[in-house]
C-alpha positions in Angstrom: 0.0 0.0 0.0 1.4 3.4 -0.9 1.8 6.2 1.7 -1.0 8.7 1.9 -0.9 12.3 3.1 -2.3 12.9 6.6 -4.9 15.6 6.8 -5.1 17.9 9.8 -8.3 16.2 10.8 -6.7 12.8 10.9 -3.8 14.1 12.9 -6.1 15.8 15.4 -8.2 12.6 15.7 -5.1 10.6 16.5 -4.0 13.0 19.2 -7.5 13.2 20.6 -7.7 9.4 20.9 -4.4 9.3 22.9 -5.4 12.3 25.0 -8.8 10.7 25.9 -7.1 7.4 26.9 -4.5 9.3 28.9 -7.2 11.1 30.8 -9.0 7.8 31.5 -5.8 6.4 32.9 -5.3 9.4 35.1 -8.8 9.1 36.5 -8.2 5.3 37.1 -4.7 5.5 38.6 -4.3 9.0 39.8 -2.0 11.9 38.7 1.3 10.5 40.2 4.5 10.6 38.2 6.5 7.6 37.3 9.6 7.2 39.5 12.5 6.5 37.1 13.6 6.2 33.6 13.6 2.5 34.1 9.9 2.5 35.0 9.2 4.6 31.9 11.0 2.2 29.7 9.4 -0.8 31.3 5.9 0.5 30.7 6.7 1.5 27.1 8.4 -1.8 26.5 5.4 -3.7 27.9 3.1 -1.8 25.5 5.5 -2.3 22.7 5.4 -6.1 23.2 1.6 -6.0 23.2 1.8 -4.0 20.0 3.9 -6.7 18.4 1.3 -9.3 19.3 -1.4 -7.1 17.9 0.5 -6.8 14.6 1.0 -10.6 14.5 -2.7 -11.2 15.1 -3.6 -9.0 12.1 -6.3 -7.2 14.1 -6.7 -3.5 13.1 -8.7 -2.9 16.3 -6.0 -4.4 18.6 -3.3 -2.5 16.6 -5.1 0.8 17.2 -5.6 0.0 20.9 -2.0 -0.9 21.5 -0.7 2.1 19.5 -2.9 4.3 21.7 -1.4 2.7 24.8 2.1 3.3 23.6 1.2 7.0 23.1 -0.2 7.2 26.6 2.9 5.7 28.1 5.1 8.2 26.2 3.0 11.1 27.4 3.1 9.9 31.0 6.9 9.4 30.8 7.4 12.9 29.4 5.0 14.5 32.0 6.9 12.7 34.7 10.2 14.1 33.5 8.8 17.6 33.2 7.4 17.4 36.7 10.8 16.5 38.1 9.5 13.1 39.1 12.1 10.9 37.5 15.2 9.6 39.4 18.0 9.5 36.8 
């Protein structure tokens, strides 16, 4: 399949999906930072492994869900860094 140009609406939809899931996770688990770069990497790695399984299963729904989860983990990791909550 050839690459296609991403419209502003598509890009906004992708950001919105990640932001909504991020907000759900904050409500569920609270607004506490991660503690270390190792914790950040561990969460991202766990979601990455689930993404690999979603790709192997050829499920577009699972792929989208796991990509969203990776995005959530990246945002949480960056927010934790910006808050000064990471032990280097």
